[in-house]
Each structure stands twice: as C-alpha cells, then as structure tokens.
DRENGUMI-978031 format. One line per 3 residues: their letters; for each residue y negated, x, z negated of C-alpha. Coordinates in pm, 1 decimal, m for minus. Example, Ala and Ser with C-alpha at 12.3 -4.5 7.8 and 13.67 -1.06 7.14 Angstrom:
! residues 2
as> 450.0 1230.0 m780.0 | 106.0 1367.0 m714.0
This chain:
! residues 199
msk> 2080.3 m1158.2 m1110.0 | 1830.3 m882.8 m1024.6 | 1471.4 m992.4 m967.2
tie> 1268.3 m871.8 m671.6 | 909.8 m750.1 m656.3 | 773.3 m756.5 m301.6
lif> 472.3 m534.7 m236.6 | 259.8 m602.3 73.3 | 150.4 m250.1 156.2
dfv> m84.3 m38.8 365.4 | m154.7 330.7 300.2 | m529.2 288.7 364.2
spn> m583.8 88.1 46.7 | m670.8 305.7 m254.6 | m550.0 20.1 m471.9
ayl> m207.8 42.6 m306.7 | m191.5 401.4 m436.3 | m319.6 302.1 m779.6
iwq> m68.0 22.8 m829.0 | 230.9 213.8 m692.0 | 346.2 404.1 m1002.3
plk> 266.0 125.9 m1253.4 | 448.3 m128.9 m1037.3 | 747.9 102.7 m1005.2
ala> 750.0 135.7 m1383.6 | 745.7 m243.8 m1420.5 | 1035.4 m276.8 m1178.3
ekh> 1233.2 m18.9 m1375.8 | 1147.4 m187.4 m1706.7 | 1282.8 m520.7 m1586.7
gat> 1567.2 m392.5 m1369.0 | 1393.6 m541.3 m1065.3 | 1413.9 m427.8 m703.9
lei> 1085.8 m314.0 m545.7 | 1067.3 m411.6 m178.6 | 793.5 m286.3 56.2
tpa> 655.5 m503.9 333.7 | 426.9 m301.1 565.3 | 123.4 m493.2 692.9
flg> m191.1 m371.7 868.1 | m485.6 m431.6 635.8 | m737.7 m427.0 919.6
gmh> m541.8 m703.1 1090.8 | m522.3 m902.8 768.1 | m899.3 m880.7 730.4
klt> m952.8 m992.8 1089.2 | m718.0 m1288.6 1052.4 | m865.6 m1404.5 720.6
gna> m1232.6 m1313.1 755.2 | m1201.4 m1082.3 455.5 | m1366.3 m739.4 427.7
ppf> m1326.0 m431.4 207.2 | m1497.1 m494.6 m129.7 | m1729.8 m194.7 m98.8
vrd> m1857.0 m342.9 230.2 | m1851.2 m708.0 126.5 | m2029.4 m644.5 m204.2
aev> m2272.2 m376.7 m87.1 | m2575.5 m605.1 m123.0 | m2474.2 m742.5 m464.7
kgk> m2668.7 m547.4 m723.9 | m2439.8 m366.6 m965.8 | m2110.3 m504.2 m834.8
ney> m1974.9 m192.7 m664.5 | m2089.3 19.4 m958.7 | m1892.0 m206.3 m1191.3
aml> m1589.8 m187.8 m961.7 | m1597.8 191.0 m995.9 | m1617.5 155.3 m1374.7
elg> m1306.3 m63.4 m1373.7 | m1131.9 176.7 m1137.7 | m1196.8 458.9 m1383.3
rfv> m1055.6 252.7 m1667.8 | m741.3 177.0 m1465.1 | m695.6 542.8 m1372.1
kkh> m727.4 646.7 m1736.4 | m494.5 375.0 m1867.5 | m215.3 461.5 m1624.0
gls> m255.2 839.3 m1624.2 | m353.4 863.5 m1258.4 | m595.4 1152.2 m1305.8
kfk> m499.4 1314.5 m973.0 | m652.6 1025.4 m778.1 | m952.7 1094.1 m558.4
mnp> m1103.9 909.8 m265.7 | m983.2 1044.4 65.9 | m1273.0 1205.5 257.4
hfp> m1131.4 1059.4 582.2 | m1136.7 701.2 448.2 | m1116.6 456.2 615.6
fnt> m846.0 593.2 842.9 | m611.7 431.6 1093.3 | m265.3 364.9 949.7
itl> m92.5 190.6 1240.0 | 129.3 491.8 1313.5 | 222.9 528.8 945.7
lrm> 305.2 159.9 913.4 | 517.8 163.5 1228.8 | 707.9 461.8 1086.0
lia> 760.0 268.6 764.1 | 896.5 m28.2 958.4 | 1124.3 199.3 1161.4
lep> 1294.4 318.9 844.1 | 1578.4 139.2 671.1 | 1437.9 m64.9 378.6
ekr> 1608.8 158.7 121.9 | 1425.5 464.3 259.0 | 1078.2 311.7 254.4
agf> 998.0 396.8 m106.6 | 1076.0 762.3 m41.5 | 844.9 758.7 259.5
vea> 565.3 607.1 52.7 | 626.1 864.7 m222.6 | 605.6 1145.9 32.9
llp> 271.5 1032.6 174.9 | 66.7 890.9 m112.1 | m6.1 1222.2 m291.4
giw> m126.8 1387.1 28.4 | m356.9 1094.9 104.7 | m492.6 999.5 m237.5
eqg> m461.0 1321.4 m437.4 | m503.4 1602.6 m184.1 | m735.6 1421.4 58.1
ldv> m536.6 1515.4 368.1 | m603.6 1374.6 713.6 | m283.4 1187.3 798.4
tds> m417.2 1092.8 1141.0 | m374.7 1460.4 1234.5 | m24.8 1498.0 1381.3
etl> 28.6 1850.9 1250.0 | m74.1 1755.4 896.5 | 139.0 1441.6 904.2
gki> 436.4 1631.6 1045.1 | 425.7 1884.1 761.4 | 405.1 1614.3 494.1
lqd> 702.3 1433.0 643.5 | 905.1 1750.6 688.1 | 839.8 1846.5 326.6
ggf> 951.7 1497.2 226.9 | 1279.1 1527.2 416.2 | 1188.4 1306.3 711.2
daa> 1227.3 1373.1 1083.8 | 864.9 1346.0 1196.4 | 940.4 1378.4 1567.6
dll> 1201.6 1102.1 1557.3 | 979.3 868.9 1356.9 | 682.3 934.4 1583.2
art> 892.5 854.9 1889.1 | 1009.9 531.2 1729.4 | 650.3 417.8 1674.7
qdp> 629.7 364.4 2051.7 | 923.2 121.9 2052.1 | 785.8 m220.1 2156.8
aik> 1006.8 m386.7 1895.8 | 856.7 m173.3 1617.9 | 504.1 m243.3 1741.9
qal> 575.6 m616.2 1747.8 | 735.3 m606.9 1403.4 | 411.3 m475.3 1251.3
idn> 211.3 m747.1 1426.0 | 460.6 m1009.7 1306.8 | 459.3 m874.9 950.2
tek> 81.1 m886.7 937.2 | 62.2 m1240.9 1071.8 | 340.2 m1364.8 844.2
vve> 191.5 m1229.3 521.7 | m138.1 m1398.4 611.0 | 48.4 m1723.8 675.4
rga> 198.2 m1687.5 326.1 | m149.7 m1664.0 174.8 | m214.5 m1289.7 157.7
fgi> m566.5 m1173.2 241.6 | m570.0 m814.7 113.1 | m374.1 m529.3 m39.9
pti> m206.7 m494.4 m276.8 | m50.8 m839.8 m268.7 | 264.1 m881.9 m475.8
yve> 522.2 m1159.4 m472.6 | 761.2 m1220.3 m760.5 | 1005.3 m1507.5 m709.4
gem> 763.2 m1687.2 m480.3 | 459.7 m1635.1 m703.4 | 172.8 m1447.1 m540.3
yfg> m44.5 m1195.3 m724.8 | m337.8 m1006.4 m575.3 | m480.3 m679.3 m699.0
ker> m382.1 m401.9 m935.4 | m531.9 m599.6 m1225.3 | m239.9 m845.9 m1219.0
lgq> 18.1 m608.6 m1365.4 | 9.5 m787.2 m1700.4 | 75.3 m1123.7 m1537.7
ide> 360.6 m976.9 m1332.2 | 507.9 m826.5 m1648.3 | 491.6 m1169.3 m1817.7
qls> 665.2 m1340.6 m1527.5 | 941.0 m1081.9 m1511.8 | 988.5 m1123.3 m1887.3
s> 1028.5 m1501.4 m1865.5
C-alpha cells in the first residue's frame, strides 16, 4: 500500500521552498504520495503564540547568524543554489492559499511548482495581480478563474478551517510534515522522514 507524506504548506515560508524538492525526491524514492494541505502561517502563529525565527531570536546573540549558516549548508547539500530571499518578504499569501484550496488536490503540486521559482528564485511580487497572472498563465492555470474563486465564502472558510485544524493536530509552523500520523517539523527532519518511510 502506498504511503502518504502530508505537507502543511504556505508560500511565505522560505523553508517551504527549501524542503519542496528534497521532499518530492523522498516521496519518489519510497513510492509515496505527496499531499499538500494549505494553511495560513500568520494564522498559525496567532493561534499558537509562535513567531518567525528571525523575529523571535533577534535578541539572542549569534542565533540568527547560525541559522543562516545552517541554511547555507542545506542549500549546498540539496543543490538549491537558485534560492534567494524575496525582497517583498514577508508578503500576504491568503489569495495564493485560497487558489491552492480551490484546485483539485491532484493539481496542487503543479500550482506550487509554478509559483515557487518566481517567489524564491526570481524575487517576484506575487501580491501584484499582473505579476501573479503572468506566472499562473505561464504555468497553465486560469488566473482569472482562480482569482474569482478566492472570493467564494466556502473557499475562504476552508482556509480558516485548515489553519485551525492543523494547529489542533499540533502544528505550530511551516513546514510541518505528517507521515502515517507521525509529525515532523522543519526541513532538518528529512533524514528522520526517510528512516520512517524505509521502515
């Protein structure tokens, strides 16, 4: 029986970009299905009292500098040399997440693939409707239709529900990954996920 890797996901997290390709590779290695659950990171932080590490650790001498060192090591190990911080970070992702929810689950990975390079390699402003529309058009998506669907009350509520439910399950940040009920947080857990999928 095929195993499932569930990724709790928000485009605003640089670590969501960094883990994306390595996690896809793990899923392929183990013949597992990668499922994407959109959740609003800002809402998760509000519900849990969490904060972005660069904000939370700003007063801790050396901690953010070390985090950047580890980030560089991760980038090098996984061949993610195109990564760069988005100059518009932090940016609002509610529209993007509603679009992701509006799509059929099997189309979500393609949507993520279409957007991540523009955000975390090219530094584009995805809150600009013209920029977003071009990215989506180039990726084969109907931007106008998806944008219209983001105003559907059911889609809006689904994002709220998703965010609340992942917090109820124990998630407090992104990327959070679930494998057969086991929760893993952060891109540094790839080795542990690999071990579980191998067992």
